[in-house]
C-alpha positions as CSV (number, residue, x, y, z in Angstrom):
1,M,0.0,0.0,0.0
2,K,2.8,2.4,0.9
3,R,4.7,1.8,-2.3
4,W,1.5,2.2,-4.3
5,L,1.0,5.6,-2.8
6,G,4.5,6.6,-3.6
7,H,5.8,6.9,0.0
8,Q,9.5,6.9,0.8
9,V,11.3,3.8,1.7
10,L,11.4,2.6,5.4
11,A,13.8,4.3,7.8
12,N,17.4,3.4,7.5
13,Y,17.7,3.1,11.3
14,P,14.5,1.8,12.7
15,V,13.9,1.9,16.4
16,S,12.8,-1.4,18.0
17,N,10.4,-1.8,20.9
18,A,13.4,-2.8,23.0
19,D,15.2,0.4,22.0
20,I,12.2,2.5,23.0
21,K,11.9,0.8,26.3
22,E,15.6,1.3,27.1
23,L,15.5,5.0,26.1
24,L,12.4,5.6,28.3
25,Q,14.0,3.8,31.3
26,R,17.2,5.7,31.0
27,S,15.2,8.9,31.0
28,G,13.2,7.9,34.1
29,L,10.0,7.3,32.1
30,R,7.7,4.5,31.4
31,E,5.3,4.0,28.5
32,V,1.6,4.5,29.3
33,R,0.1,4.3,25.9
34,R,1.1,4.1,22.2
35,Y,-0.8,5.7,19.3
36,R,-0.2,4.7,15.7
37,L,-1.3,7.3,13.2
38,V,-2.8,6.2,9.9
39,S,-1.0,2.8,10.2
40,L,-1.8,1.9,6.6
41,V,0.3,4.7,5.1
42,S,2.6,5.8,8.0
43,E,4.9,4.3,10.6
44,A,4.5,7.4,12.9
45,V,4.0,6.5,16.5
46,Y,3.2,8.8,19.4
47,I,4.2,7.5,22.8
48,V,2.6,8.8,26.0
49,A,5.0,8.3,29.0
50,E,5.0,9.2,32.6
51,R,7.8,9.9,35.0
52,I,8.8,6.9,37.2
53,A,8.4,7.8,40.9
54,V,11.7,7.4,42.7
55,S,11.5,6.0,46.2
56,P,13.6,7.7,48.9
57,Q,16.6,5.6,49.9
58,A,17.6,5.1,53.5
59,T,21.2,6.0,54.4
């Protein structure tokens, strides 16, 4: 479908689900929801994330 519509080729450096999870964790975030926009013609994804609560550590 994408080729028929004349869209560009896929990304040269796609990001996997594992990559996204690691990036979010390193940023202190966790994924809440994922939205795919017009999935037939686009690979665009919006990720809603929230900050991970940090528990106080006893010294």
